[in-house]
N, C-alpha and C positions, 0 to 999 in steps of 0.2 A: 494429360492426364496418364493413368499409370495404369502398365500395363499387369492384370492379376493372374493372368495365364500361366505364370510361372507356379504360384501359390495352388494351383489343384495339386500337385505334386508333393501333397502332401504336407504342405504348410499352408499356413493361413495367417489372417493379422495377427492373431494375439499371439505368434510367433515373432515376427518384429517386432522389439523391443527400442526405441528410438532416445536419439543422442544426446537430442535435445530436445527442450520445447518450441512448437513450433506456434504461428497463430491460432492453426486450428488445433491444439493441447490448449490454448486459452481460451478459448471458445469454451468446451466442451469444462475445462476446468469452473471460466462463472454458470455455465448453467448447473452446474454442479453445488456449485457454493448456493446460487440460486436457489433453488429445489432442497438446498438442507436447510436453507432458514427458514422457508416455510415448513418443512418439516418437522422443524423444535416447534415452529412457531406453532400451531396447531397443535401436536401433541399433547403442546400443555398451556392450549387454549384456556381451559379450565382453569386451568391452576390459581390465576390472582382472584378466580370470582369462589374459590371454594368453599371458606371461611362462611363468605356470606351466601352461599348454596347450602351452607354444613343448617346455616340456623333456619334460611327460607323452607328446604325440604326436613328436617327434625331429625336430621341421624347421622348415625354412628357413625365412630370412625375405620368402624369396621364398613360400612356400608361408604363411607369417601375412601376407602382404600380397594374395593368391589369396584368403583366409577373408576378410577384412576388405572387399576392392574385391565380393565376390561378391553382398553383402546389397544396398552402395550400385549396382552399374553394372545389377541386375533393378530395382529402386527405379526407377533413372534413364529404365530402359528403357519401365517403366509407366505415367509420369508423361502421355505425352501421351494417350493413353487417359481417364488420369483427368482431366485438363482439360477431355478434350471432354465425359465425363458431367457436369462439375460443372458446363461453360451446360445440359447438359439439362436440369437440376435435379435435380444426382442431392447435390450436397453436403451440405445437411445430413445426410443419410443415412452417407453415407465417413467426415464428418468424427470420428464415434462411434466407429461402425463398424472403423477402423483401428485400437481399442485395442484391441479385444477380438480380432483379427484378429493381432497382433502380441503379443498374449499367447501365443495359443494356441499361436505357432510356437515361443515362449522355451521353451514347458512343453516340446513337442518336442523342442527342444535341449540339456534337459538330459539326455535318453539318448543322447547324441551318444559314441560309443567309438572312432571313427575321422573321419580328416580326410576321406574323402568323404563321411561323414552330416552330416562340419557344416560341410562348403560345400552341400551340400542344403537343412539347413534356414538355413542365410543366405540364396539363394536364394529359398525359401519368405518369407522375413523380410523381403524387397525387395520383394517382391507386397505382403503386406500393409501395407508401411509406407508403399506410393505412395501410398493413398487420401490423405494428408492434406494433403500441400502446395499441390496444385493448388486444394483446394479449398476450404481455410482464407483466403486472402489473398483472393478474391474476395468469398466472405460477409463480412470482416469492411469490403470497401470499400465495400460499397454499407449499409453499418449505420452508417458513422464519417464525420464531414465533414473537410477537408483540412485542417482547425482540431486539430484532432488524432488524425488517423489514423497520423502516425509511434509517439503515442504508445501508441496500440492494437497498432498492431506490435510495438513495442520488450516491452510484456506478455505478447504471445503468444510473440514472442522469447525472452525470460525465463524464460515456461515452459518450451521447448524446453532455455535454457542451463542453468536446476536440474537439470531431467533428465541431459545430461552431467558437472556438475559432484556431484549425489549417487553414479551409479552406480558410479564409485569408488570413491571411500570407503564405500558401502553393498556391495559388494562384497564386498572384500578385507574386513569385519566378517563378516558372513556366510561369509565364505570360517574363518575365522578360529572361528565358533562353532557351523559344521556340521560343517566339516574339508573337504570336496570343491567343486568349482566345479558339477559337477553338481546336486547339495544347494544351492549356494544359487541358480543359475539355477530351480527349481522352486517357491523360495519367491519371485523376481522375478518370473514368471510367473504366481502366482498373485494376486500383487495388482493383475494388469490387471482382473481381473471386478471389482470396486472403483469403478475410475479406471473404467472403461468406465460403469459405472451413473452415475457422478457426470455424465456430460461428456455422456449420451444425458438425463438429469434437467434440466440448464442448453440444452442445448438443443430439446428440446421447451418449454421455458418461451421461448426467444428466437423459436420460428416462431411462438407467438400472434398476432404484432404483424408481419406483412411491411413492406418496408423501406418501400413505397410508399403504407403506410399512417400515415406520420409526419406529423403538423399541419404541417408545413415542409419543404420544400428547400433543395437547395442550389442555383445557378444557377452550374454549374462548365463551365466547354469541353468539350467533347467530346475526347477523340483517333484521330482521324481514321487510320486506317491504320498502318502500319506506319514506325517514325520512325529518325531516328539515332541520337537518344539511344538508344530500344530495341533495335536491332541493340549499341549498344558494351555497354550496362545487360547483354546477353545475354552477351556477351566476357567480362565481368567476373564474373559470373556464377562461367563455369569455371573462371578463373583466382580467383577466388576458394575456388574448392572446392577445390583442391588443395591447402592447406594447411588447410585447415579439415575434410576427413577425416582426413587424415595426424598430423596435432597430438593433433584431437580421443581419435583412436582409437589409434595407434602410442606413443604420448606416453611410457606406460608400457615399452613395450619398449625405447624409443631411453633412458631414462632410469635400466633394466638396465644394458646394455649398456655405453653412452657413460661413464657415471659410475660404475659395480657398484653405482647401490642393491638394497637388498632390496626384492620385489615390493610388500609392502604402501605404504612409506615410495617407492617411483614411481606407488601409485596415490592417498596423498595429496598428493602434488608436483603433479600434476595436474587432483585438485581444487583448489588454489589460483589453479592458473591460469585454473579458470573462474570461480570467485570472480572474480577480477580483471576478468572480463568481461560478470558479472553487474553490480557498477558500472559498467561503461561503458557498456551499455547503459540502467543507473536514468538516467545523466547524461544522455546522447544524444537521450535519444525525448523527454523535454519540450523540452529545450534546441531541437533541433531543428523542433516544432513552433512554439517561441515563437519563433526567430526567421524560422518560415519560409524555412526552406531547407535544403537536404539534400545538393547538392555537396561544401561544403567539409568536413563530415564523412568524407564518401566518402573524398576525395584524402587526408587527416590519417590515416585510418587504414590505408589505405595505402601511405602516405608512412612509419609511424614502425612497421611490424611485420617492413620486411625489417630492421633493422639487430637486431632483437633476437634474430629468427633464428640471423645469422652470430657473434652473441656465445655461439650456447649452441652454437658448433663451435668455441671456443676453449676453454682450461683454464682453468675457474675455481673457484673455492668452491661448497661451498653454501652460504652466504649468498646471493652474485651467482646462485647458477642460482634459484635463491628468486624472488630482486626482475625477473631478467629474466622468467619463465613469468608473474609477476606484471602486468608490464607491455606481454606481448602477449597477454594477455586482454583486458588493460582496452582500448589500441590496437586491437586483429580487431574483438572487439563492440562496440567502440564507434561503428564505421560498420556495423553489423547495422537495426538501428532506420530510419535514415535512407536507409538502400539499400531496403528491405526495402518505407519508403513511396514512392521516388521508384522503385517497378516497377511497382507499382500507378498511377502517375500518370502513366507513360509508356506504360502497359500500352493498345491499342488498346480503347475506351471497351465496345465492342459481344463483343467476345471475349475477355476478362479469364479466363476460365476455360483457353481456350487457349493464351494471349501466357503465361501461367500453366505449365500442361503444357509449352512450347517450354522457360522457365528454369530446369525442372524436370526435363527430359529431354535436349534438347540442349546447354542453357546447362550441365549438373548433369553431363555425360558425362565431362571431364578430372577434375574431383573421385573418381567413379567407379572411374578406371583408375586414381589416384593411389595407395594404398594397393601396388598390386601394382608401379607401378613404383620406388616408396621402395624397397620391400622387394630388388626385383631388383638395384636400385642398389647398397644395402647389402653385400649375399649378393658383388655384383662388385667394387666398388671401398670398400667401407667406409663405414657411416652419414656419414661428415662428406660423403661427394658427394650424399647424399638428403638433407642440410639446406640443400647450395646450390644444388641441384632447389627444393625450395620457396625459397630464397628469388630464386630469379630469378625466379618464377612471380611474385611477394607487388611486385619491381618490373617487372616490365611490368605490372603490374592499378596500379601508383601510375600511372605514364607517361598509362596511357590515359584513368586519371580526372579526368587536367587536359581531358580532349576532352567532359566532358559540360558542355551547356548546359540551364539551368534558367531561368523565367521567374517571377518575385517574384510573391509570392502577391499576389490582387488580393482585398478586401471583397466580398463577393456577396452579392446581396440574396436576402433570404430570402421566397418567396412561398408560400402555400397549394398544396396539391397539385393539389386541383379544377382551378386556374385557371389549374396550370401543362400539365396536360394538354388543357385545354378548347383553348387557346390555339397546342395542338404546337410548343412550342417549348420544351421540361421539358429538354433541352440542346444549347438554341441558342447 
């Protein structure tokens, strides 16, 4: 057992940074990965059915955007409170609980027959889903050293991306088999109970060994206060969230309207795009850790997704559409693990939950309202204007990312936890 009495002298488990991942670390990572999979599975659950729902309920593009924004906006507004609760010790409870809450709301959504009820369900979905992000990143930060932090962030991010990639194909498959979107949502919601049990088991295993009880710690410098890097990454969070939310949730609608594809094929192409993104994350996560660099990946990601969006606005054949979607997915998500690792490294050491609450509330606000703006522009000026809106935000993000600065990582000498805590310099 670990003796935490010395931690009371001004030290907490947040202070001790592990020098290597343990079985408990991997268990928490597994819980976060399952929870992130569920988070994106359920927040994107309506995406494959949206062309069908739009026809069934006679919705305009603005109303489609409103439905999509409702969940994201509520989730964004709740993240700051969740970040505060994360710092108060609730994170290990809220991570698996987010799965149960979102699954129950998806079951409720399967009963929707009107626009108003659909929006209400999406508002509740946002509240349920908000429990994940501000809790997961601080939980991983204290359990993984800097030398493997991007890899850990990449693995949990891949869980979310798999959830996003699965839902278009799975949703359409269920629709074909069951004959309706409500029935398909019911089945998706029932899956959540299995996912909740799995994440709860992993988290319980991970909590058997608190981070401060690890044999060694890494001496890394504290991030004191709110730095310029944090301010820039907060702005980038908002700018990158705009194409992320619109492309991930509204791409099937765009492909049906712009290229005349069937909902089934549009959903399949969205899955192909996200599989390309999964490859990008698999490439960048270990490479970023090996090179000990984050910023070059962020800059490259932002620079190359803008031309892909502009190409989608041109008259290209189906083969080129597939190629552009794959390239967009690859390069957008190439920047995700390094970006998330960089966020942990520039956030104030003793306020990480609050810092991530800000990133996923204030920083995510543009992405929350982006689907509504996307739909409104589509109704007013056509979907070409909507794509130009996305391309302009990615171009601005590319410029801002050039101003990020990172220090080259040093090799920190591990010492015993007891010695660190006794000396009072665990984070010197």
